MDAnalysis code that builds the backbone (N, CA, C; Angstrom):
import MDAnalysis as mda
import numpy as np

u = mda.Universe.empty(399, n_residues=133, atom_resindex=np.repeat(np.arange(133), 3), trajectory=True)
u.add_TopologyAttr("name", ["N", "CA", "C"] * 133)
u.add_TopologyAttr("resid", np.arange(1, 134))
u.add_TopologyAttr("resname", ["MET", "LYS", "LYS", "ASP", "ILE", "ASP", "PHE", "PRO", "LYS", "VAL", "GLU", "GLY", "ILE", "SER", "VAL", "CYS", "ALA", "ILE", "PRO", "GLU", "ASN", "ASN", "GLY", "GLY", "ASP", "ILE", "TYR", "TRP", "GLN", "VAL", "HIS", "ILE", "ILE", "ASN", "ASN", "LEU", "ASP", "GLU", "PRO", "ILE", "THR", "ASN", "VAL", "LEU", "VAL", "ALA", "ALA", "ARG", "GLY", "TYR", "GLY", "LYS", "GLN", "GLU", "LYS", "GLU", "GLU", "VAL", "LYS", "THR", "SER", "GLU", "LEU", "ARG", "HIS", "TYR", "PHE", "GLU", "GLU", "ILE", "GLY", "SER", "LEU", "GLN", "GLN", "LYS", "PRO", "ILE", "GLU", "VAL", "VAL", "PRO", "SER", "SER", "LEU", "ILE", "GLY", "LEU", "SER", "ASN", "GLN", "TYR", "TRP", "VAL", "SER", "PHE", "TYR", "ILE", "GLY", "LYS", "THR", "ILE", "PHE", "ASP", "LYS", "LYS", "PHE", "ILE", "PHE", "LEU", "PRO", "ASP", "THR", "LEU", "ILE", "GLU", "LYS", "ASN", "LEU", "THR", "LEU", "ILE", "PRO", "VAL", "LEU", "GLU", "LYS", "GLN", "GLY", "ILE", "LEU", "ILE", "ASN"])
u.atoms.positions = np.array([
    [-183.598, -24.387, -63.236],
    [-184.027, -23.097, -62.579],
    [-183.465, -23.080, -61.038],
    [-183.804, -24.085, -60.443],
    [-183.462, -24.153, -58.971],
    [-181.951, -24.037, -58.773],
    [-181.156, -24.540, -59.704],
    [-179.689, -24.430, -59.614],
    [-179.185, -23.004, -59.779],
    [-180.006, -22.078, -60.166],
    [-179.648, -20.713, -60.426],
    [-179.961, -19.931, -59.134],
    [-180.622, -20.434, -58.188],
    [-181.057, -19.772, -56.992],
    [-179.898, -19.975, -55.863],
    [-179.489, -18.885, -55.297],
    [-178.476, -18.956, -54.252],
    [-179.199, -19.154, -52.971],
    [-178.872, -20.355, -52.290],
    [-179.369, -20.668, -50.935],
    [-178.324, -20.551, -49.932],
    [-178.213, -19.352, -49.273],
    [-177.071, -19.112, -48.311],
    [-177.331, -19.966, -47.092],
    [-176.186, -20.344, -46.487],
    [-176.200, -21.180, -45.339],
    [-176.664, -20.438, -44.123],
    [-177.624, -21.090, -43.311],
    [-178.136, -20.461, -42.177],
    [-177.286, -20.725, -40.955],
    [-176.793, -19.748, -40.384],
    [-175.957, -19.752, -39.112],
    [-176.542, -18.672, -38.129],
    [-176.405, -19.024, -36.829],
    [-176.860, -18.088, -35.816],
    [-178.283, -18.117, -35.458],
    [-179.090, -19.031, -35.994],
    [-180.419, -19.140, -35.755],
    [-180.703, -20.505, -35.186],
    [-181.430, -20.582, -34.018],
    [-181.703, -21.902, -33.428],
    [-183.081, -21.975, -32.979],
    [-183.526, -23.261, -32.712],
    [-184.818, -23.495, -32.180],
    [-184.565, -24.349, -30.918],
    [-185.265, -23.997, -29.823],
    [-185.078, -24.774, -28.613],
    [-186.447, -25.155, -28.117],
    [-186.368, -26.197, -27.141],
    [-187.595, -26.542, -26.531],
    [-187.337, -26.523, -24.925],
    [-188.214, -25.889, -24.216],
    [-188.044, -25.746, -22.715],
    [-189.081, -26.578, -22.032],
    [-188.808, -27.490, -21.160],
    [-189.829, -28.204, -20.448],
    [-190.451, -27.327, -19.354],
    [-191.773, -27.368, -19.328],
    [-192.640, -26.688, -18.396],
    [-193.471, -27.618, -17.715],
    [-193.730, -27.256, -16.314],
    [-194.605, -28.205, -15.666],
    [-195.902, -27.475, -15.268],
    [-197.013, -27.956, -15.755],
    [-198.306, -27.402, -15.461],
    [-199.092, -28.269, -14.488],
    [-198.851, -28.232, -13.238],
    [-199.596, -28.925, -12.205],
    [-199.301, -30.548, -12.493],
    [-198.151, -30.929, -12.852],
    [-197.708, -32.248, -13.085],
    [-197.816, -32.759, -14.527],
    [-198.397, -32.055, -15.357],
    [-198.339, -32.278, -16.838],
    [-197.267, -31.525, -17.467],
    [-196.339, -32.316, -17.984],
    [-195.126, -31.743, -18.692],
    [-195.499, -31.388, -20.179],
    [-195.210, -30.174, -20.529],
    [-195.242, -29.784, -21.934],
    [-193.907, -29.002, -22.376],
    [-193.725, -28.827, -23.582],
    [-192.406, -28.184, -23.970],
    [-192.756, -26.943, -24.721],
    [-192.230, -25.856, -24.403],
    [-192.442, -24.535, -24.960],
    [-191.309, -24.424, -25.932],
    [-191.578, -24.232, -27.249],
    [-190.637, -24.066, -28.333],
    [-190.488, -22.659, -28.615],
    [-189.117, -22.262, -28.758],
    [-188.686, -20.831, -29.061],
    [-187.815, -20.810, -30.227],
    [-187.801, -19.641, -30.958],
    [-186.834, -19.409, -31.971],
    [-185.773, -18.357, -31.359],
    [-184.526, -18.576, -31.650],
    [-183.477, -17.748, -31.009],
    [-182.669, -17.149, -32.166],
    [-182.546, -15.805, -31.978],
    [-181.546, -15.150, -32.930],
    [-180.299, -14.860, -32.191],
    [-179.225, -15.615, -32.556],
    [-177.931, -15.409, -31.869],
    [-177.002, -14.446, -32.732],
    [-177.588, -13.864, -33.761],
    [-176.783, -12.987, -34.683],
    [-176.570, -11.560, -33.973],
    [-175.663, -10.765, -34.588],
    [-175.434, -9.479, -34.129],
    [-176.426, -8.516, -34.810],
    [-177.388, -8.933, -35.540],
    [-178.300, -8.147, -36.285],
    [-179.620, -8.688, -36.208],
    [-180.758, -7.887, -36.357],
    [-182.150, -8.516, -36.399],
    [-182.407, -9.229, -37.541],
    [-183.383, -10.288, -37.410],
    [-183.945, -10.929, -38.524],
    [-185.371, -10.413, -38.731],
    [-185.916, -10.386, -40.060],
    [-187.218, -9.806, -40.171],
    [-188.056, -10.678, -41.107],
    [-189.330, -10.490, -41.031],
    [-190.320, -11.270, -41.754],
    [-190.078, -12.722, -41.570],
    [-190.144, -13.052, -40.239],
    [-189.741, -14.502, -39.889],
    [-191.109, -15.296, -39.940],
    [-191.052, -16.368, -40.723],
    [-192.202, -17.160, -40.861],
    [-191.719, -18.624, -40.395],
    [-192.536, -19.177, -39.498],
    [-192.224, -20.519, -39.046],
    [-193.457, -21.401, -39.295],
    [-193.217, -22.515, -39.943],
    [-194.292, -23.543, -40.245],
    [-193.981, -24.696, -39.397],
    [-194.850, -24.936, -38.457],
    [-194.668, -25.991, -37.439],
    [-195.688, -27.160, -37.697],
    [-195.162, -28.392, -37.680],
    [-196.016, -29.602, -37.780],
    [-195.342, -30.779, -37.124],
    [-196.134, -31.700, -36.778],
    [-195.755, -32.978, -36.149],
    [-196.151, -34.133, -37.066],
    [-195.379, -35.213, -37.021],
    [-195.602, -36.403, -37.841],
    [-194.937, -37.503, -37.183],
    [-195.466, -38.830, -37.531],
    [-194.850, -39.975, -36.997],
    [-195.794, -41.077, -36.731],
    [-195.423, -42.044, -35.834],
    [-196.325, -43.116, -35.509],
    [-196.579, -43.006, -33.965],
    [-197.888, -43.244, -33.562],
    [-198.339, -43.439, -32.238],
    [-199.174, -44.705, -32.166],
    [-198.873, -45.578, -31.378],
    [-199.540, -46.869, -31.258],
    [-199.713, -47.455, -32.594],
    [-198.691, -47.553, -33.415],
    [-198.546, -48.189, -34.691],
    [-199.425, -47.545, -35.722],
    [-199.969, -46.311, -35.482],
    [-200.767, -45.630, -36.469],
    [-200.078, -44.326, -36.832],
    [-200.145, -44.037, -38.224],
    [-199.492, -42.769, -38.719],
    [-200.335, -41.593, -38.137],
    [-199.638, -40.628, -37.666],
    [-200.169, -39.399, -37.135],
    [-199.577, -38.252, -37.831],
    [-200.338, -37.199, -38.219],
    [-199.953, -35.976, -38.750],
    [-200.765, -34.845, -38.101],
    [-200.071, -33.891, -37.445],
    [-200.856, -32.728, -36.921],
    [-201.099, -31.744, -37.942],
    [-201.895, -30.746, -37.674],
    [-202.081, -29.653, -38.660],
    [-200.923, -28.899, -38.653],
    [-200.634, -28.304, -39.872],
    [-199.535, -27.355, -39.945],
    [-199.929, -25.910, -39.489],
    [-199.170, -25.426, -38.566],
    [-199.422, -24.094, -37.991],
    [-198.407, -23.189, -38.606],
    [-198.697, -21.919, -38.889],
    [-197.789, -21.006, -39.355],
    [-197.754, -19.818, -38.358],
    [-196.540, -19.365, -38.075],
    [-196.381, -18.227, -37.068],
    [-195.576, -17.243, -37.759],
    [-195.888, -15.923, -37.513],
    [-195.134, -14.843, -38.126],
    [-194.635, -13.884, -37.025],
    [-193.363, -13.459, -37.240],
    [-192.816, -12.344, -36.374],
    [-192.225, -11.296, -37.361],
    [-192.606, -10.110, -37.086],
    [-192.134, -9.068, -37.987],
    [-190.559, -8.880, -37.834],
    [-190.178, -9.031, -36.554],
    [-188.702, -8.823, -36.354],
    [-188.326, -9.622, -35.011],
    [-187.204, -10.249, -35.056],
    [-186.570, -10.777, -33.811],
    [-185.181, -10.099, -33.726],
    [-184.975, -9.405, -32.644],
    [-183.833, -8.604, -32.492],
    [-182.592, -9.450, -32.322],
    [-181.492, -8.860, -32.385],
    [-180.189, -9.447, -32.029],
    [-180.254, -10.107, -30.566],
    [-179.680, -11.281, -30.503],
    [-179.674, -11.969, -29.191],
    [-181.025, -12.128, -28.487],
    [-182.042, -12.195, -29.267],
    [-183.388, -12.187, -28.675],
    [-184.105, -13.604, -29.115],
    [-185.262, -13.838, -28.495],
    [-185.936, -14.997, -28.888],
    [-187.439, -14.686, -28.805],
    [-188.271, -15.529, -29.431],
    [-189.729, -15.488, -29.401],
    [-190.291, -16.884, -29.224],
    [-191.200, -16.971, -28.349],
    [-191.907, -18.325, -28.265],
    [-192.727, -18.624, -29.575],
    [-192.677, -19.953, -29.981],
    [-193.375, -20.314, -31.144],
    [-194.668, -21.036, -30.726],
    [-194.559, -22.096, -29.997],
    [-195.752, -22.843, -29.734],
    [-195.399, -23.795, -28.604],
    [-196.451, -24.466, -28.040],
    [-196.376, -25.505, -27.065],
    [-196.497, -26.804, -27.562],
    [-195.584, -27.838, -27.227],
    [-195.799, -29.205, -27.794],
    [-196.274, -29.916, -26.498],
    [-197.550, -30.333, -26.520],
    [-198.042, -31.102, -25.350],
    [-197.541, -32.518, -25.226],
    [-197.566, -33.114, -24.035],
    [-197.031, -34.315, -23.741],
    [-197.579, -35.501, -24.684],
    [-198.684, -35.306, -25.271],
    [-199.187, -36.294, -26.131],
    [-198.518, -36.370, -27.512],
    [-197.722, -35.299, -27.896],
    [-197.038, -35.191, -29.092],
    [-195.631, -35.300, -28.960],
    [-195.068, -35.617, -27.927],
    [-193.543, -35.763, -27.678],
    [-192.897, -36.855, -28.428],
    [-193.611, -38.110, -28.671],
    [-193.152, -39.130, -29.417],
    [-193.136, -38.999, -30.886],
    [-193.670, -37.830, -31.421],
    [-193.554, -37.591, -32.868],
    [-192.355, -36.734, -33.223],
    [-192.032, -36.740, -34.496],
    [-191.125, -35.750, -34.918],
    [-191.787, -34.330, -35.092],
    [-191.120, -33.416, -34.421],
    [-191.751, -32.031, -34.485],
    [-190.854, -31.178, -35.294],
    [-191.460, -30.642, -36.376],
    [-190.629, -29.918, -37.508],
    [-190.974, -28.480, -37.401],
    [-189.908, -27.612, -37.579],
    [-190.103, -26.132, -37.620],
    [-189.365, -25.682, -38.720],
    [-190.020, -25.289, -39.870],
    [-189.434, -24.763, -41.037],
    [-189.319, -23.261, -40.965],
    [-188.130, -22.630, -40.770],
    [-188.038, -21.248, -40.559],
    [-187.468, -20.405, -41.842],
    [-188.197, -19.438, -42.073],
    [-187.753, -18.509, -43.281],
    [-187.635, -17.143, -42.736],
    [-186.693, -16.396, -43.162],
    [-186.471, -14.991, -42.608],
    [-185.618, -14.193, -43.564],
    [-185.474, -12.961, -43.333],
    [-184.649, -11.992, -44.069],
    [-183.641, -11.355, -43.179],
    [-182.398, -11.278, -43.773],
    [-181.465, -10.393, -43.159],
    [-181.072, -9.361, -44.353],
    [-181.619, -8.133, -44.095],
    [-181.488, -7.201, -45.225],
    [-182.390, -7.583, -46.305],
    [-181.894, -7.775, -47.488],
    [-182.830, -8.243, -48.689],
    [-182.563, -9.640, -49.077],
    [-181.759, -10.370, -48.230],
    [-181.493, -11.825, -48.457],
    [-182.414, -12.675, -47.696],
    [-182.954, -13.701, -48.453],
    [-183.885, -14.669, -47.615],
    [-183.066, -15.848, -47.321],
    [-183.380, -16.400, -46.202],
    [-182.748, -17.603, -45.638],
    [-183.969, -18.506, -45.244],
    [-183.625, -19.899, -45.218],
    [-184.625, -20.756, -44.618],
    [-183.806, -22.092, -44.182],
    [-184.409, -22.700, -43.126],
    [-183.768, -23.925, -42.638],
    [-184.852, -24.726, -41.884],
    [-184.714, -26.012, -41.990],
    [-185.607, -27.032, -41.302],
    [-185.032, -27.355, -39.946],
    [-185.714, -27.214, -38.810],
    [-185.211, -27.762, -37.518],
    [-186.175, -28.846, -37.087],
    [-185.662, -30.052, -36.730],
    [-186.606, -31.197, -36.448],
    [-186.169, -31.694, -35.045],
    [-187.098, -31.881, -34.054],
    [-186.876, -32.618, -32.881],
    [-187.458, -33.992, -33.184],
    [-186.488, -34.925, -33.371],
    [-186.861, -36.286, -33.676],
    [-187.692, -36.963, -32.538],
    [-188.372, -38.062, -32.841],
    [-189.041, -38.786, -31.729],
    [-188.179, -39.008, -30.571],
    [-188.713, -38.880, -29.371],
    [-187.944, -39.184, -28.156],
    [-186.759, -38.301, -27.982],
    [-186.613, -37.224, -28.625],
    [-185.489, -36.274, -28.391],
    [-185.862, -35.264, -27.072],
    [-187.199, -35.020, -26.927],
    [-187.595, -34.266, -25.935],
    [-187.737, -34.927, -24.634],
    [-186.574, -35.261, -24.029],
    [-186.435, -36.020, -22.702],
    [-185.420, -35.335, -21.930],
    [-185.568, -35.637, -20.563],
    [-184.717, -34.904, -19.492],
    [-183.226, -35.044, -19.821],
    [-182.722, -36.260, -20.098],
    [-181.306, -36.492, -20.308],
    [-180.684, -35.691, -21.292],
    [-181.438, -35.064, -22.324],
    [-180.939, -34.289, -23.380],
    [-180.805, -32.794, -23.019],
    [-181.252, -32.402, -21.767],
    [-181.290, -30.916, -21.439],
    [-179.954, -30.298, -21.347],
    [-179.787, -29.069, -21.718],
    [-178.552, -28.260, -21.687],
    [-179.000, -26.911, -21.448],
    [-178.042, -26.025, -20.913],
    [-178.375, -24.640, -20.580],
    [-178.564, -23.857, -21.998],
    [-179.699, -23.156, -22.056],
    [-179.976, -22.238, -23.204],
    [-179.661, -20.815, -22.715],
    [-178.542, -20.290, -23.197],
    [-178.034, -18.985, -22.682],
    [-179.039, -17.777, -22.718],
    [-179.666, -17.684, -23.916],
    [-180.544, -16.479, -24.106],
    [-181.754, -16.516, -23.148],
    [-182.149, -17.771, -22.765],
    [-183.309, -17.966, -21.966],
    [-183.014, -18.243, -20.448],
    [-181.620, -18.572, -20.318],
    [-181.117, -18.885, -18.954],
    [-181.938, -20.032, -18.224],
    [-182.376, -20.967, -19.102],
    [-183.121, -22.189, -18.632],
    [-182.490, -23.345, -19.222],
    [-182.906, -24.545, -18.695],
    [-182.542, -25.811, -19.277],
    [-183.485, -26.208, -20.430],
    [-182.920, -26.703, -21.508],
    [-183.740, -27.147, -22.576],
    [-182.966, -27.895, -23.651],
    [-183.594, -28.164, -24.766],
    [-182.998, -28.862, -25.831],
    [-182.873, -27.868, -27.049],
    [-181.649, -27.819, -27.561],
    [-181.280, -26.858, -28.608],
    [-180.918, -27.499, -29.912],
    [-181.520, -26.922, -30.999],
    [-181.175, -27.406, -32.306],
    [-180.586, -26.201, -33.039],
    [-179.376, -26.376, -33.633],
    [-178.745, -25.307, -34.317],
    [-178.882, -25.523, -35.927],
])
């Protein structure tokens, strides 16, 4: 049955994390970016963190975020990753429609990815951040 379903390749959608400073406490603001020439609709993002901290398995609650539409060359903030969760894998499973076709893709910030040496310019936001395509 699964072999009968067409899973089109996701292109033009990215997730990025932008470092923010709140009085000396660094956190990362995560955004979804639509780099396509058309809007995406019914966007659902399932976000969760998992991994080890101090030799103990840690799993965060899974949070779901919904956006009715993200326009062409637009972005939407998803959530904040506090400094206490930077050492975990932070996963964002994104599902959306273009017309009547559904797409989905997993974006994962691996442990220790959210660090200053990995920063690059994020054009849509015109800020330094870490981008996953």
